[in-house]
C-alpha positions in Angstrom: 246.8 68.0 -146.5 247.4 64.5 -145.3 245.7 61.7 -147.2 245.6 59.5 -144.0 242.2 58.6 -142.8 240.4 61.1 -140.7 238.2 60.0 -137.8 235.4 62.1 -136.3 234.4 60.7 -132.9 231.2 61.4 -131.0 230.3 60.2 -127.5 232.1 58.2 -124.9 235.7 57.2 -124.0 235.1 53.8 -125.4 234.3 55.3 -128.8 237.5 57.3 -128.6 239.4 54.1 -127.8 237.7 52.3 -130.7 238.5 55.2 -133.1 242.2 54.5 -132.5 241.7 50.8 -133.3 239.9 51.8 -136.5 242.7 54.3 -137.4 245.2 51.4 -137.3 243.1 49.2 -139.4 242.3 51.9 -142.0 246.0 52.9 -142.3 247.1 49.3 -142.6 244.5 48.8 -145.4 245.9 51.8 -147.2 242.7 53.8 -147.1 243.2 57.4 -148.0 240.9 60.4 -148.5 238.3 58.9 -146.2 236.5 60.3 -143.2 235.2 57.8 -140.7 232.4 59.0 -138.4 232.2 57.1 -135.2 228.7 58.0 -134.0 226.9 58.0 -130.6 223.2 57.4 -129.9 222.9 58.3 -126.3 220.8 61.3 -127.2 218.8 62.4 -130.3 221.0 65.5 -130.3 224.2 63.3 -130.7 222.6 61.6 -133.8 221.6 65.0 -135.2 225.1 66.4 -134.8 226.6 63.4 -136.6 224.3 63.7 -139.6 225.0 67.5 -139.7 228.8 66.9 -139.5 228.6 64.3 -142.3 226.8 66.7 -144.7 229.2 69.5 -143.9 232.3 67.3 -144.4 231.0 66.2 -147.8 230.5 69.8 -148.9 234.0 70.7 -147.8 235.6 67.5 -149.2 233.4 66.3 -152.1 235.9 63.6 -153.2 236.4 62.0 -149.8 234.7 58.7 -149.0 232.4 58.9 -145.9 232.3 55.8 -143.7 229.8 55.8 -140.8 229.9 53.5 -137.8 229.3 53.5 -134.1 226.1 53.1 -132.0 223.8 55.3 -134.1 224.8 53.3 -137.2 224.4 50.0 -135.4 220.9 50.8 -134.1 219.5 52.5 -137.2 221.8 51.9 -140.3 218.8 52.8 -142.6 219.0 56.5 -141.7 222.6 56.7 -142.9 222.0 54.5 -145.9 219.5 57.0 -147.1 222.1 59.8 -147.0 223.7 60.2 -150.4 226.9 61.6 -148.8 227.6 58.2 -147.1 229.8 55.6 -149.0 229.8 52.8 -146.4 228.2 51.8 -143.1 229.9 49.5 -140.5 228.3 48.0 -137.4 230.0 48.2 -134.0 231.5 44.7 -134.3 232.5 45.2 -138.0 234.4 48.5 -137.2 236.9 46.6 -135.0 237.8 44.0 -137.6 240.7 44.6 -140.0 239.0 42.6 -142.8 236.2 45.3 -142.9 238.8 47.9 -143.9 240.6 45.6 -146.3 237.3 45.1 -148.1 236.7 48.9 -148.2 240.1 49.5 -149.7 239.4 46.9 -152.5 235.9 48.4 -153.1 234.7 44.8 -152.7 232.6 45.3 -149.6 228.8 45.7 -149.3 227.7 49.2 -148.6 226.0 48.3 -145.4 227.8 45.8 -143.1 225.8 45.7 -139.8 225.1 42.4 -138.2 223.1 41.5 -135.1 225.1 42.9 -132.1 223.4 40.5 -129.7 225.0 37.5 -131.6 228.5 38.7 -130.5 229.7 36.8 -127.5 233.3 37.9 -127.2 235.3 41.1 -127.0 238.9 41.2 -128.1 241.4 43.3 -126.2 242.7 45.6 -129.0 246.2 46.9 -128.1 246.6 50.6 -128.8 249.4 52.8 -127.6 247.1 55.6 -126.4 245.7 58.8 -127.7 248.0 61.3 -129.4 250.5 62.4 -126.7 252.2 59.6 -124.8 250.4 60.3 -121.5 247.3 58.4 -120.5 246.3 55.1 -122.1 242.8 53.6 -122.2 242.4 49.9 -121.9 239.1 48.3 -122.8 238.1 45.6 -120.4 234.5 45.1 -121.3 231.8 46.0 -123.9 228.0 45.9 -123.9 225.4 45.9 -121.1 223.0 43.3 -119.7 220.9 45.9 -117.9 217.8 47.5 -119.5 217.4 51.0 -118.0 214.2 52.4 -119.4 215.8 55.5 -120.9 218.8 53.8 -122.5 219.3 52.7 -126.1 222.9 51.7 -125.7 222.5 47.9 -125.3 221.0 47.9 -128.8 224.1 49.5 -130.1 226.6 47.6 -128.0 225.0 44.2 -127.4 225.2 42.1 -124.2 228.1 42.4 -121.7 231.3 40.7 -122.9 234.6 40.9 -121.0 238.2 40.8 -122.0 240.0 37.9 -120.2 242.1 39.0 -117.2 245.4 37.8 -118.7 244.9 39.8 -121.8 244.1 43.0 -119.8 247.2 42.5 -117.6 249.4 41.8 -120.6 248.2 45.0 -122.4 248.9 47.1 -119.3 252.4 45.6 -118.9 253.1 46.4 -122.5 251.9 50.0 -122.1 254.0 50.6 -119.0 257.0 49.2 -120.8 256.4 51.8 -123.5 256.5 54.6 -121.0 252.8 55.2 -120.0 252.4 56.4 -116.4 248.6 56.2 -116.3 246.1 53.7 -117.5 242.3 54.0 -117.5 240.1 50.9 -117.4 237.2 51.6 -119.7 234.0 49.9 -121.1 230.3 50.3 -121.3 229.4 48.8 -117.9 232.7 47.9 -116.3 231.2 46.8 -112.9 229.6 43.9 -114.7 233.1 42.8 -115.7 233.7 39.0 -115.6 230.1 37.7 -115.4 230.7 35.9 -118.7 234.2 34.6 -118.0 235.2 31.3 -116.5 235.3 31.6 -112.7 233.3 34.9 -113.0 236.1 37.2 -111.8 234.9 40.7 -110.8 236.2 44.2 -111.5 237.6 44.2 -108.0 239.6 41.0 -108.6 240.9 42.3 -112.0 241.9 45.6 -110.3 243.8 43.7 -107.5 245.5 41.5 -110.2 246.7 44.6 -112.2 248.1 46.3 -109.1 249.9 43.1 -108.0 251.2 42.0 -111.4 252.1 45.4 -112.8 254.0 47.0 -109.9 255.6 49.6 -112.1 252.3 51.2 -113.1 252.2 54.5 -111.2 248.6 55.5 -111.7 245.4 53.4 -112.4 242.1 55.1 -113.1 238.7 53.4 -113.0 236.1 55.0 -115.3 232.4 55.1 -114.7 231.1 52.6 -112.2 227.8 51.5 -110.8 228.4 52.0 -107.1 225.8 49.4 -106.1 227.9 46.7 -107.9 231.2 47.5 -106.1 232.4 44.3 -104.4 234.8 44.2 -101.4 238.0 43.6 -103.5 237.2 46.7 -105.5 236.4 48.7 -102.4 239.6 47.6 -100.8 241.6 48.7 -103.9 239.8 52.1 -104.0 240.5 52.9 -100.4 243.8 51.1 -99.7 245.9 51.5 -102.9 247.4 54.9 -103.5 248.0 54.0 -107.2 244.3 53.9 -107.7 243.5 57.6 -108.3 241.2 59.3 -105.8 238.6 60.2 -108.5 235.6 57.9 -109.2 232.9 58.7 -111.7 229.5 57.2 -110.5 226.6 56.2 -112.8 223.9 57.7 -110.6 221.4 59.3 -113.2 219.0 60.7 -110.6 218.6 61.5 -106.9 214.9 60.7 -106.4 213.8 57.1 -105.5 210.6 57.1 -107.6 212.5 58.3 -110.7 215.3 55.8 -110.1 212.6 53.1 -109.9 211.0 54.3 -113.2 214.5 54.4 -114.7 214.9 50.7 -113.6 218.1 51.5 -111.9 219.5 49.0 -109.3 220.1 51.5 -106.5 218.2 54.0 -104.3 219.5 57.5 -103.4 220.4 56.1 -99.9 222.7 53.5 -101.5 224.6 56.2 -103.4 225.0 58.4 -100.2 226.1 55.4 -98.1 228.7 54.4 -100.7 230.1 58.0 -101.0 230.2 58.4 -97.3 231.9 55.1 -96.7 234.6 55.8 -99.3 235.2 59.4 -98.1 235.5 58.2 -94.5 238.2 55.7 -95.4 239.9 57.9 -98.0 239.1 61.6 -97.5 240.9 62.8 -100.6 238.4 60.9 -102.9 236.5 63.0 -105.4 233.4 61.9 -107.1 231.9 62.7 -110.5 228.5 61.5 -111.7 226.1 61.2 -114.6 222.8 62.9 -113.9 219.7 63.1 -116.2 217.6 66.2 -115.9 213.8 66.1 -116.7 213.2 62.4 -116.9 209.5 61.7 -117.7 207.2 62.3 -114.7 209.9 64.2 -112.8 208.3 66.9 -110.6 210.0 70.0 -109.1 210.3 68.1 -105.8 211.8 65.1 -107.5 214.4 67.3 -109.2 215.2 68.9 -105.9 216.3 65.5 -104.7 218.8 65.3 -107.6 220.2 68.7 -106.7 220.4 67.7 -103.0 222.2 64.4 -104.0 225.1 66.6 -105.4 225.6 67.9 -101.9 224.7 64.7 -100.0 227.4 62.7 -102.0 229.7 65.8 -102.4 229.8 65.3 -106.2 232.2 67.5 -108.2 232.6 66.6 -111.8 229.1 66.3 -113.2 228.1 65.0 -116.6 224.6 66.4 -117.0 222.1 65.4 -119.7 218.7 66.8 -120.4 216.5 63.7 -120.9 216.3 62.7 -124.6 213.6 60.4 -125.9 215.0 57.4 -127.6 212.5 55.5 -129.8 212.0 51.9 -128.7 212.8 52.5 -125.0 210.1 52.3 -122.3 210.7 55.8 -121.0 209.8 57.3 -124.4 206.2 56.2 -123.7 206.0 57.8 -120.2 204.5 61.3 -119.6 207.2 63.7 -120.7 208.5 66.8 -119.0 208.4 70.0 -121.2 211.7 70.4 -123.1 212.2 74.0 -121.7 211.9 72.6 -118.2 214.5 69.8 -118.9 216.8 72.5 -120.2 216.4 74.7 -117.2 217.0 71.8 -114.8 220.1 70.8 -116.7 221.4 74.3 -116.4 220.7 74.4 -112.7 222.6 71.1 -112.2 225.5 72.4 -114.3 225.7 75.6 -112.3 225.8 73.6 -109.1 228.5 71.3 -110.6 230.6 74.4 -111.4 230.2 75.6 -107.9 231.4 72.3 -106.6 234.4 72.3 -108.8 235.3 75.8 -107.6 234.9 74.7 -104.0 237.3 71.7 -104.6 239.9 73.8 -106.4 239.8 76.6 -103.8 240.3 74.1 -101.0 243.5 72.8 -102.8 245.3 76.2 -103.0 248.7 75.9 -101.4 248.7 72.1 -101.4 250.9 69.8 -103.5 249.8 67.5 -106.2 251.3 65.1 -108.8 250.4 66.3 -112.3 250.4 63.9 -115.3 251.6 66.2 -118.1 249.3 65.6 -121.2 250.4 68.4 -123.4 253.6 70.5 -123.5 254.6 73.2 -125.9 256.3 76.6 -125.8 257.2 76.3 -122.1 253.6 75.8 -121.0 252.3 72.4 -119.9 248.8 71.1 -119.0 247.6 68.0 -117.3 245.6 66.6 -114.5 246.2 66.0 -110.8 245.3 62.7 -109.0 241.8 64.1 -108.3 241.4 65.0 -112.0 241.8 68.7 -111.4 243.0 70.4 -114.7 246.4 72.1 -114.0 248.6 74.5 -116.0 252.3 74.8 -115.4 255.1 76.9 -116.8 258.3 75.0 -117.6 259.9 72.6 -120.1 258.1 69.3 -119.5 257.4 66.2 -121.6 254.0 64.7 -122.2 253.6 61.6 -120.1 255.9 62.6 -117.2 254.5 63.1 -113.7 255.5 66.4 -112.1 255.2 67.4 -108.4 253.8 70.9 -108.1 252.2 73.3 -105.7 248.7 74.4 -106.6 248.9 78.2 -106.5 245.6 79.7 -107.7 242.3 79.1 -109.5 241.8 80.6 -113.0 238.2 79.9 -113.9 238.0 76.1 -114.1 241.8 75.4 -114.2 244.4 75.6 -111.5 247.8 77.2 -112.1 250.7 75.5 -110.3 254.4 76.0 -109.8 256.9 73.1 -110.2 258.6 71.9 -107.0 262.3 71.4 -107.7 
């Protein structure tokens, strides 16, 4: 068994990105026989799973040091400090600093290193090569959030919005393309607030246009979860007019009922979401939308939930991330009249079923068409990857991870398409 540090990651893409930053720091510091848990706090279930995983790991590897970090550790370090299995706790800022891991390797660090995340005013652009296979690279452009949605604990784990300067982002992407990456994903906590804290207040749209202009050799650019109400004209122009921006957008919608959106303290109404989706689809018909939707938010009636179901069809949403509402202590929503947990679960299942139907509809409509597949894994003559619209695809043939292959989409096997390579 390798003595290199192991990292267990919960939650979002940004956490996955930051786990790779920590891996570099831990390896450079010579840490071995340690397991780092990068936790998530978006739901109570995510925290429970992390604690359960920590206990199980300590039983299986009693000599390993357990380091806990991430949003759950930032928000409530005490709950992990009380676990005898845990050796050290790092906050969300501390986990990204090389000196934290140097201190751990020398056994000179305090057991709990968690500072006030709201005192952090800058976000460094940590350069990493990507995740595992040399295929898709994630570039962090922003961290934190200035909004205070009533259900969300994340700002208390991530702090206020901080942006990585444009020149740094462009430099990272140039570096990644030079190393052979064909696809880059822009990631962060609230990326449509990008630039509010930078000189000249550039926007996500301006950054996107700069990347496309200054890195002409980048074949594919993906934009991760966005708040559609904050899309400015430069971003809209890039989305509809630049083929290198992939025709797949994930929208932070959360609900389809206006009263629930108001109680969530969201900044859009259902009509705004529908108008945005229709406007983009009209200009770029191949665009596919994913979305986050919460089921069973406090006070949600059956009729209100029906509006969320209807939104899936009104916006033609495909890739759904569905969450049954989870009370987070300290948030305003936790004090609102709750929906029964069994009802939340039923509504989440109904949304997921509808999402699966939407995926099947999309895939079926693509049979016989061609797509460019970014190969992510290849072994034993079988390769898997994703099309421009983020459809998972399986191919037979000898391909390398990271290459883009033109293929015909032949059939749908459950939630994956099988394709044949076009020579």
